[in-house]
C-alpha positions as CSV (number, residue, x, y, z in Angstrom):
1,M,-48.8,-12.7,7.8
2,K,-49.3,-11.6,4.3
3,P,-46.4,-11.1,2.0
4,G,-46.8,-7.5,1.8
5,R,-46.8,-6.9,5.5
6,R,-43.9,-9.2,5.8
7,A,-42.0,-7.3,3.3
8,F,-42.7,-4.0,5.2
9,F,-41.0,-5.3,8.2
10,L,-38.1,-7.2,6.9
11,P,-35.1,-5.6,5.1
12,R,-34.9,-6.2,1.3
13,M,-33.4,-9.7,0.7
14,L,-29.9,-9.9,-0.6
15,S,-29.0,-11.6,-3.8
16,D,-28.0,-15.2,-3.9
17,A,-25.6,-14.5,-6.8
18,P,-22.1,-13.9,-5.4
19,W,-21.3,-10.6,-7.2
20,P,-24.7,-8.7,-6.6
21,A,-24.5,-10.1,-3.0
22,F,-20.8,-8.6,-2.5
23,C,-22.0,-5.2,-3.8
24,Q,-25.1,-5.1,-1.7
25,R,-23.5,-6.1,1.4
26,L,-20.5,-3.7,0.9
27,A,-23.3,-0.8,0.2
28,R,-24.9,-1.6,3.5
29,M,-21.7,-1.6,5.5
30,A,-19.6,1.3,3.9
31,R,-20.4,5.0,4.3
32,G,-18.9,5.7,1.0
33,Q,-20.6,5.3,-2.3
34,V,-20.4,1.9,-4.2
35,S,-20.6,1.6,-8.0
36,D,-21.0,-1.6,-9.8
37,E,-19.0,-1.0,-13.0
38,T,-19.2,-4.5,-14.4
39,P,-19.5,-4.0,-18.3
40,Q,-22.0,-6.9,-18.9
41,A,-23.8,-9.7,-17.1
42,D,-21.5,-12.5,-17.9
43,A,-18.2,-10.5,-17.3
44,P,-16.3,-10.8,-13.9
45,G,-17.3,-8.1,-11.5
46,R,-15.9,-4.7,-11.5
47,A,-16.9,-2.1,-8.6
48,R,-15.6,1.1,-7.1
49,L,-15.9,2.2,-3.6
50,V,-15.4,5.8,-2.8
51,V,-13.8,5.7,0.6
52,A,-15.4,8.0,3.2
53,R,-13.5,6.7,6.3
54,E,-10.9,4.0,7.0
55,E,-13.6,1.6,8.6
56,D,-15.0,1.4,4.9
57,V,-11.8,-0.3,3.8
58,Y,-11.9,-2.6,6.7
59,H,-15.3,-3.7,5.8
60,A,-14.2,-4.0,2.1
61,A,-11.4,-6.2,2.9
62,A,-13.3,-8.5,5.0
63,L,-15.8,-9.0,2.1
64,C,-13.0,-9.3,-0.5
65,R,-11.6,-12.2,1.7
66,E,-14.9,-13.9,1.9
67,F,-15.9,-13.5,-1.8
68,G,-12.3,-13.9,-3.5
69,V,-12.4,-10.4,-4.8
70,L,-9.4,-8.4,-5.3
71,L,-8.9,-5.0,-3.4
72,V,-7.1,-2.7,-5.8
73,Q,-5.8,0.6,-4.6
74,P,-4.4,3.8,-6.4
75,G,-0.9,2.9,-7.5
76,A,-1.9,-0.5,-8.6
77,R,-0.5,-1.6,-12.1
78,E,-3.0,-2.7,-14.6
79,A,-1.1,-5.6,-16.0
80,A,-1.3,-7.1,-12.3
81,L,-4.9,-7.4,-12.4
82,P,-6.2,-10.9,-13.8
83,A,-9.0,-10.3,-16.0
84,E,-10.7,-13.4,-14.8
85,R,-11.2,-12.2,-11.4
86,G,-13.5,-9.8,-9.6
87,W,-12.1,-6.4,-8.5
88,L,-12.9,-3.6,-6.2
89,R,-11.2,-0.4,-6.7
90,L,-10.6,1.9,-3.9
91,D,-11.1,5.8,-4.6
92,T,-9.3,7.5,-1.7
93,S,-9.8,11.1,-3.1
94,Q,-12.0,12.0,0.0
95,L,-9.1,10.8,2.5
96,A,-7.1,13.8,1.6
97,A,-6.4,15.8,4.7
98,I,-3.1,17.1,5.9
99,E,-3.4,16.1,9.5
100,S,-0.4,17.6,11.1
101,F,2.7,19.3,10.3
102,D,5.8,19.9,12.6
103,E,7.9,22.5,10.9
104,R,10.6,22.4,13.5
105,A,11.2,18.6,12.9
106,G,10.4,18.7,9.2
107,T,7.8,16.0,9.5
108,I,4.2,15.9,8.2
109,V,1.2,13.5,8.4
110,V,-1.0,13.2,5.3
111,Q,-3.7,10.9,4.4
112,A,-3.3,8.5,1.5
113,G,-5.4,10.7,-0.9
114,C,-3.8,13.9,-0.1
115,S,-2.5,15.3,-3.6
116,M,1.1,16.1,-4.4
117,G,-0.1,19.6,-5.3
118,A,-1.8,20.2,-2.0
119,L,1.2,19.0,-0.1
120,R,3.6,21.2,-2.2
121,E,1.2,24.2,-1.5
122,R,1.3,23.6,2.2
123,L,5.1,23.6,2.3
124,A,5.3,26.7,0.3
125,G,7.0,29.5,2.4
126,T,8.7,26.9,4.7
127,P,12.2,25.6,4.6
128,W,10.9,22.1,3.4
129,R,10.3,20.3,0.3
130,W,8.6,17.0,-1.1
131,H,9.5,15.3,-4.2
132,A,8.4,16.2,-7.7
133,G,5.3,14.8,-9.2
134,A,2.1,15.6,-10.9
135,D,-0.1,17.9,-8.7
136,L,-3.1,15.8,-9.0
137,E,-1.5,12.4,-8.2
138,S,-2.0,11.4,-4.6
139,V,0.9,11.0,-2.3
140,G,-0.1,7.4,-1.8
141,A,-0.2,6.4,-5.4
142,W,3.1,8.1,-5.8
143,L,4.8,6.1,-3.1
144,L,3.2,3.0,-4.1
145,R,4.5,3.3,-7.8
146,T,7.8,5.1,-7.6
147,R,10.7,2.7,-7.8
148,G,14.5,3.3,-8.0
149,W,15.6,4.2,-4.4
150,L,19.3,3.1,-4.2
151,P,20.0,-0.2,-2.4
152,G,19.9,0.4,1.3
153,R,18.6,3.9,0.8
154,C,14.8,3.6,1.1
155,R,14.9,6.4,3.7
156,D,15.6,9.0,0.7
157,S,12.0,8.4,-0.1
158,G,11.0,10.5,2.8
159,L,8.7,7.8,4.0
160,D,9.0,7.6,7.7
161,A,5.8,5.6,8.9
162,A,2.5,4.4,7.6
163,Q,-0.9,3.2,9.0
164,V,-1.8,0.2,7.0
165,L,-4.6,-2.5,6.8
166,L,-2.9,-5.8,6.5
167,A,-4.3,-8.8,4.4
168,D,-5.9,-10.3,7.6
169,G,-7.7,-7.2,8.6
170,A,-5.4,-5.9,11.2
171,F,-4.7,-2.2,11.4
172,E,-1.2,-1.3,12.2
173,Q,1.4,1.4,12.1
174,L,4.6,0.4,10.3
175,G,7.6,2.6,11.1
176,P,11.2,2.8,12.2
177,F,12.9,0.1,14.6
178,G,15.4,0.8,17.2
179,V,15.9,4.2,18.9
180,E,13.7,6.0,16.4
181,S,10.7,3.8,17.1
182,T,7.8,5.9,18.3
183,Q,4.9,3.2,18.5
184,P,5.2,-0.7,19.1
185,L,3.6,-3.0,16.9
186,R,0.0,-3.6,18.3
187,S,-1.1,-6.9,16.8
188,A,0.1,-10.5,17.0
189,S,-0.2,-10.9,13.1
190,A,2.1,-7.7,12.6
191,S,4.8,-9.2,15.1
192,R,4.8,-12.3,13.2
193,L,5.0,-10.6,9.7
194,V,7.9,-8.5,10.7
195,S,9.6,-11.4,12.5
196,D,9.2,-13.3,9.1
197,L,10.4,-10.6,7.0
198,F,13.7,-10.1,9.2
199,Q,14.2,-13.7,8.6
200,L,13.9,-13.2,4.9
201,A,16.3,-10.3,5.0
202,T,19.1,-12.7,6.4
203,D,19.2,-14.6,2.9
204,S,22.5,-14.4,1.5
205,A,21.0,-13.1,-1.9
206,V,19.9,-9.9,0.0
207,A,23.6,-9.0,1.0
208,A,24.5,-9.5,-2.6
209,M,21.8,-7.4,-4.0
210,L,22.8,-4.6,-1.4
211,E,26.2,-4.3,-3.6
212,L,24.4,-3.8,-6.7
213,P,24.2,-0.2,-8.1
214,V,20.4,-0.7,-8.6
215,W,18.1,-2.7,-6.3
216,P,17.0,-5.6,-8.7
217,A,13.9,-6.8,-6.8
218,G,10.2,-5.5,-6.7
219,Y,10.0,-5.5,-3.0
220,R,12.2,-3.7,-0.6
221,L,13.9,-6.3,1.6
222,D,16.6,-3.8,2.1
223,A,14.1,-1.9,4.2
224,L,15.4,-4.3,7.0
225,V,19.1,-4.1,6.3
226,P,19.6,-0.5,5.4
227,R,22.7,1.5,5.1
228,A,23.4,4.0,7.9
229,A,22.8,7.6,7.2
230,A,25.9,10.1,7.6
231,G,26.9,10.2,11.2
232,G,24.2,7.7,12.4
233,E,23.1,4.3,12.7
234,P,21.2,1.9,10.3
235,V,17.4,2.2,11.2
236,P,15.4,-0.8,9.9
237,N,11.8,0.4,8.8
238,P,9.1,-2.0,7.6
239,A,7.1,0.9,6.0
240,H,9.5,1.0,3.2
241,F,8.1,-2.3,2.0
242,L,5.3,-0.1,0.5
243,L,7.6,1.8,-1.9
244,G,7.1,0.6,-5.2
245,S,4.7,-2.2,-4.1
246,E,2.0,-1.0,-6.4
247,G,-0.8,-1.8,-3.6
248,T,0.1,-5.4,-3.6
249,L,1.2,-6.0,0.0
250,A,-1.4,-3.8,2.3
251,W,-3.5,-0.9,2.0
252,A,-1.9,2.3,3.4
253,G,-4.4,5.0,4.8
254,R,-1.9,7.7,6.0
255,F,1.6,8.4,6.0
256,R,4.2,10.3,8.2
257,L,6.7,11.9,5.8
258,R,10.2,13.3,6.5
259,L,10.7,16.2,4.3
260,R,13.8,17.4,2.5
261,D,15.6,20.7,3.5
262,A,15.0,23.1,0.5
263,G,18.6,23.5,0.1
264,E,19.4,19.8,-0.4
265,A,19.4,18.2,-3.9
266,P,16.7,15.5,-4.5
267,P,17.7,12.0,-4.3
268,V,18.8,10.1,-7.4
269,L,16.4,7.3,-8.6
270,S,17.8,4.4,-10.7
271,V,15.5,1.9,-12.0
272,Q,16.5,-1.2,-13.8
273,E,14.3,-2.9,-16.4
274,R,13.5,-6.3,-15.2
275,E,14.2,-9.7,-17.0
276,D,11.1,-11.1,-19.0
277,R,9.9,-13.7,-16.5
278,A,8.0,-15.3,-19.3
279,S,11.5,-16.8,-20.1
280,G,11.2,-19.1,-17.1
281,R,14.5,-18.1,-15.5
282,E,13.9,-17.2,-12.1
283,T,16.5,-15.0,-10.4
284,P,17.1,-14.6,-6.6
285,A,15.1,-11.3,-6.9
286,D,12.1,-13.2,-8.2
287,R,12.5,-15.9,-5.5
288,L,12.7,-13.1,-2.7
289,D,9.7,-11.3,-4.2
290,A,7.4,-14.3,-4.1
291,M,8.4,-15.1,-0.4
292,V,7.7,-11.4,0.5
293,K,4.1,-11.5,-1.3
294,A,3.4,-14.8,0.3
295,T,4.5,-13.3,3.8
296,F,2.3,-10.2,3.5
297,D,-0.7,-11.6,1.7
298,A,-1.0,-15.4,1.6
299,G,-4.6,-15.3,0.8
300,S,-4.2,-12.9,-2.3
301,V,-6.5,-10.2,-1.0
302,F,-4.4,-7.8,-3.1
303,P,-3.2,-7.9,-6.7
304,S,0.0,-9.7,-7.4
305,S,3.1,-8.7,-9.4
306,V,4.7,-11.9,-8.8
307,V,4.1,-14.4,-11.7
């Protein structure tokens, strides 16, 4: 067969170079647009995926694991992105729907790219409110970057449940345990993850941290040992690990939010500046942060805020 005829019947060959091959394969598998933003030929790869469907992130994560590329989502901190490693940034602006609103219960389900302004507009004229924040910022980015929920009080964030893609590629819904649980864990990997996290939460340092006026760690192990709400029982909720995580633990595609009554005052946030880790002094919070990160993302698919 002549080369020209062979080329007609066979698809265009993929590049042998790792970064072009990564981008080409992602462009073939994802429905959303892929842009190679690498500044120059000898620089580490930089790309962007405009996510058109949740399956796009599944394919992207699989390729990131294969090629050793970081999967970066809105809410990630620039300082956590190593300059020497390739990145794929996720643009979730097209996943912006408000999927359901139960006005009687005060709960709403939104996709990660839903803007704070769109959410507030939907709540206008109802007895429910959401947190303050820039209109154009997505709800997902706001939850991933906002810190300062008081120890044992992650429920004040309003995050009730989240559908996530774990580092191993499993889709899972994380939410409240106990009598408030609405959906069991579906995957064996998620069951192991949550079991390991509950074990970490028994560390004596966690009990000591709960007594502090400000939660000193980056990750919210107090999600599993919360303080009881007034007149209620404590409800562990693994979804609260996403709060302030800066996109370093899992990808979150949608959120179920528990809204605040319009007559209630907004919750108080209290943020403590972390000690300089370059000093070499490891605190109990640092140790626990490293263990949480390793439990969620042993393969470093997502960026790391743990030094």
